[in-house]
N, C-alpha and C positions, 0 to 999 in steps of 0.2 A: 170761242176761240182761246186755244190755251198758249199760254205763253210760259217761258223757261222760268226757273226761279232764279232770282238776283242772288250769287255767291259773292261775298264782298272778301276777297283774300287777305285784307289787312286783318280781319277778325281770326283767321287761320293760324296765323304764323306771327313771332316776335318781331322779328325784321326780316328785312329782302333776302340777307344770304340764306336764311333758314327757309324760306319760301322758294329760293330757287335749288337749294340743295335736293338732290335725287332721293326718294325714298328708297330703303332696303326690304327685301323680304326674304325669309327663310335664315337658315344657319349658314353661317361663311366656310365655304369649302376650301380648303388648301392641300397641297400635294407634298408629301415628305420623300425627298431624295436621299439615298444612302450612299456614299463614296467612300473606298477604300484606297487612302493615300498613305505610301510608304508604310503598310500595316496598320494604319491607324484609320478609325472609322469616322467619319464626317458625315453628320445628319445636316441636311439643309430643307428649310420648307418654303416652298414656292407658291405664292399666290397667282391662282389661275384669273383669267379674264372672264367675268360671269355676264351671263345675258341680261339685256337691258331692253324694255319696252315700255308704251307710254301708256297710261291709265286713262279712263273715260273723262279726266279732267286735264288732259295735256300734262301729266306731271312724270316726269321719268321715274321708274322702278328697276332698281337692279336686283335681280333674283340671283341671291346670295349661294343658294345650296345648287347652282348649275353652272356648267364649264362651257363656254362658246368652243364648239369643233372649229379646228382649225385656226385656233387663235385670234389675235384681235383683230384681224381681216377676212373672218368667217371661214366658211367650210371649203374647201379644195383650194385655196389661194395660196 
């Protein structure tokens, strides 16, 4: 009879906040917006919401090089 391997999370992380923090995968994707106000060009960087999934250990993983369609509430919302 096969048993699942025992994983002690205390050995993987230094402290509780680090253990609870989501993992990040990929390179961060941001959007640059250019506006012209009174003849002056203003550049603004906008951070987009990224897709989040759960890995096989139940840890949240943020896919940094993706953008959630439809914003934070999802597609067609």
